[in-house]
Structure formats: C-alpha cells, structure tokens
C-alpha positions as CSV (number, residue, x, y, z in Angstrom):
1,M,8.8,5.8,-4.4
2,A,9.2,8.1,-1.4
3,T,11.4,6.4,1.2
4,D,9.6,7.9,4.2
5,V,6.1,6.7,3.1
6,R,4.6,3.3,3.7
7,V,2.2,2.3,0.9
8,L,-1.3,1.6,2.0
9,F,-3.1,1.5,-1.3
10,S,-1.0,0.9,-4.5
11,E,-1.4,2.9,-7.7
12,R,-3.4,0.0,-9.2
13,E,-5.7,-0.3,-6.1
14,V,-6.4,3.4,-6.3
15,R,-7.1,3.3,-10.0
16,D,-9.4,0.3,-9.7
17,R,-11.3,1.7,-6.8
18,V,-11.8,5.1,-8.5
19,A,-13.1,3.3,-11.6
20,K,-15.6,1.4,-9.5
21,L,-16.8,4.6,-7.8
22,A,-17.2,6.3,-11.2
23,A,-19.2,3.4,-12.5
24,Q,-21.5,3.5,-9.4
25,I,-21.9,7.3,-9.8
26,T,-22.7,6.9,-13.5
27,A,-25.4,4.3,-12.7
28,D,-26.9,6.5,-9.9
29,Y,-27.0,9.7,-11.9
30,A,-27.9,8.5,-15.4
31,P,-31.6,8.0,-14.5
32,V,-32.0,11.4,-12.9
33,L,-30.1,13.8,-15.2
34,K,-32.2,15.3,-18.0
35,P,-30.7,15.2,-21.5
36,D,-29.6,18.9,-21.2
37,E,-28.2,18.6,-17.7
38,N,-24.6,18.2,-16.4
39,L,-23.6,16.6,-13.1
40,L,-21.9,19.4,-11.2
41,M,-18.8,18.1,-9.5
42,V,-17.4,20.3,-6.8
43,G,-14.0,19.6,-5.6
44,V,-12.7,20.7,-2.2
45,L,-9.2,22.2,-2.8
46,R,-6.5,21.4,-2.7
47,G,-6.5,17.7,-1.7
48,A,-9.3,16.5,-3.9
49,F,-8.1,17.7,-7.2
50,V,-6.3,14.5,-8.3
51,F,-9.2,12.3,-7.2
52,L,-11.8,14.6,-8.8
53,A,-9.9,14.6,-12.2
54,D,-9.7,10.8,-12.3
55,L,-13.3,10.4,-11.1
56,A,-14.6,12.9,-13.7
57,R,-12.8,11.0,-16.5
58,G,-14.4,7.8,-15.4
59,I,-18.0,9.1,-15.1
60,H,-19.8,8.4,-18.4
61,L,-22.1,11.4,-18.1
62,P,-21.6,15.1,-19.0
63,V,-20.0,16.8,-16.0
64,E,-19.2,20.4,-15.1
65,I,-16.4,21.0,-12.6
66,D,-15.9,23.7,-10.0
67,F,-14.0,24.1,-6.8
68,V,-14.4,25.4,-3.3
69,R,-11.7,25.9,-0.7
70,A,-12.0,25.1,3.0
71,E,-9.1,25.3,5.3
72,S,-8.7,23.3,8.5
73,Y,-5.1,22.2,8.4
74,R,-2.1,24.4,9.0
75,N,1.4,23.0,8.9
76,G,0.2,19.5,9.0
77,K,-2.0,20.0,12.1
78,S,-5.8,20.2,12.3
79,S,-7.0,23.6,13.3
80,A,-10.0,24.4,15.3
81,N,-10.8,27.3,13.0
82,L,-12.4,26.1,9.7
83,T,-13.1,28.6,7.1
84,M,-14.4,28.8,3.5
85,A,-11.4,30.4,1.8
86,A,-13.1,30.3,-1.6
87,A,-16.8,29.9,-2.0
88,L,-18.5,28.2,-4.9
89,P,-18.9,30.6,-7.9
90,T,-21.3,28.3,-9.8
91,Q,-25.0,28.5,-9.2
92,V,-26.3,25.2,-7.7
93,C,-30.1,25.9,-7.6
94,N,-32.0,22.9,-9.0
95,R,-28.8,21.1,-10.1
96,H,-27.4,17.7,-9.1
97,V,-24.2,18.3,-7.2
98,L,-21.5,15.8,-6.3
99,L,-19.1,17.2,-3.7
100,V,-15.7,15.6,-4.0
101,E,-13.5,15.5,-0.9
102,D,-10.1,13.9,-0.2
103,M,-10.7,12.8,3.3
104,A,-13.5,12.6,5.9
105,D,-12.2,12.5,9.4
106,T,-13.9,14.7,12.0
107,G,-16.6,15.8,9.5
108,K,-16.1,19.5,10.1
109,T,-15.1,20.3,6.5
110,L,-17.9,18.2,5.1
111,Q,-20.4,19.9,7.3
112,L,-19.2,23.4,6.4
113,V,-19.1,22.8,2.7
114,V,-22.3,20.7,2.4
115,S,-24.1,23.4,4.5
116,S,-22.8,26.1,2.2
117,I,-23.8,24.3,-1.0
118,A,-27.2,23.3,0.4
119,Q,-28.1,27.0,0.9
120,G,-28.1,27.3,-2.9
121,L,-30.9,24.7,-3.0
122,P,-29.5,22.0,-5.3
123,A,-31.8,19.3,-6.7
124,S,-29.6,16.8,-5.0
125,L,-26.3,16.9,-3.1
126,K,-24.1,13.8,-2.5
127,V,-20.5,13.4,-1.3
128,A,-17.7,11.3,-2.8
129,C,-14.8,10.9,-0.5
130,L,-11.4,9.3,-1.3
131,I,-10.7,8.3,2.3
132,D,-13.1,7.8,5.2
133,R,-11.4,7.5,8.5
134,A,-13.0,5.2,11.1
135,L,-13.1,8.0,13.7
136,P,-16.0,9.2,15.8
137,R,-17.7,12.0,13.8
138,E,-18.1,15.3,15.5
139,R,-20.3,16.3,12.6
140,Q,-22.5,14.9,9.9
141,P,-22.9,14.2,6.9
142,R,-21.3,10.9,6.0
143,P,-20.0,10.4,2.5
144,D,-22.3,8.6,0.0
145,Y,-19.4,7.2,-2.0
146,V,-16.1,6.1,-0.3
147,G,-12.9,5.1,-1.9
148,F,-11.2,3.6,1.1
149,H,-11.9,3.1,4.8
150,V,-8.8,3.7,7.0
151,Q,-8.4,3.0,10.7
152,G,-6.2,5.1,12.9
153,R,-4.7,8.5,12.8
154,Q,-1.6,8.0,10.7
155,F,-0.8,11.0,8.4
156,L,-1.8,10.0,4.8
157,V,-0.1,11.4,1.7
158,G,-0.2,10.8,-2.0
159,Y,-2.8,10.9,-4.8
160,G,-3.5,14.6,-3.9
161,L,-3.0,14.3,-0.2
162,D,0.0,16.3,1.2
163,H,2.1,17.1,4.2
164,A,3.4,20.7,4.1
165,G,2.8,20.8,0.4
166,R,4.8,17.6,-0.4
167,Y,3.8,14.2,-1.7
168,R,0.6,15.2,-3.7
169,E,2.1,13.8,-6.9
170,L,2.5,10.2,-5.6
171,P,0.3,7.8,-7.6
172,Y,-0.5,5.8,-4.5
173,I,-1.8,6.5,-1.0
174,G,0.6,6.0,1.9
175,A,1.3,6.8,5.5
176,L,4.2,8.9,6.6
177,E,6.7,6.9,8.6
C-alpha cells in the first residue's frame, strides 16, 4: 500500500461496485442489441483503461473496445485547454456506444468526447464513469452509470487514476495525503 495515499474505496469495494455496474449495463443493453451487434465501449485514455477492462469482463454481452484520448490535466493540474489528442477510429453510426471515463468533475472532458462521438450518429450513447465528483458542473452531460460519488477536491489516485504518471496500478481508490 502506498504510504502517501489514504484509501477511500478498498479493492473489494471497487470490484463489487464494478460488478454491479456491469450487471446493470448488461440488463440495459441485452434487450436493444441485435444478435449480430456488439456494444461498442469507448474508453477515455489514460485513466479509464483499468475500469474499462474490468467492466468489459463483467458485461455478459459481446463488446468491442476502442479508445479516445482527451487531455485536460498537465502535471497534476486541470488545464483550461482541453483537446482531443486521439480521435475515435471506429465508426459509430447506428451503433450502441458506451463511453467509459475515469472521473467526471467539471464536465468539460465528457462534453468534448460525447459531442465528438455524437457527430458520428450512434444509435445510442451512454456514459459510465468510475467517479462522479459532487461539484457544480460547468458542462453537461451527466454520467448514466456511476461507480462512486465523491465530495470535495482531494486528488484521487489508484485503479487507473494517476498523479504525474504514478499510482495507476493501485487496486483501490485513494486520496493523496
């Protein structure tokens, strides 16, 4: 365990919550996917990759996985300049898309990525987010599936979340001390 990290959600709590989200997503998409369709899961790099991998394994439907990259953090600080560093290469037209994000705080990243994907005219577009901060949203949309709600502005790490490239490998979610 990292000595400079206070555990907020244990490995077991994270695993259990992801399993519940996967079950809900399976229940929601099973009736709408045609027999020859895959649910397209789009992860926002880099923070969402661990969450996406575990979520995909828990969803009992055929899935296809792709990634986009939006950058809003530099050296641990939120930047005013948000850019799509890597756009989605997969066609989304008439497909059911589940965007998978690590954290929703200001809503800027979600707005940028959702807007970008929506231009491709998917059949549906929903958002699964590991952490939803209880902050005033500058932008919409809100996540459809949320792992954990967190109050305050503490810097969160673990389970894919990092600080300057460190802590992603932690199996739990914690706050830097």
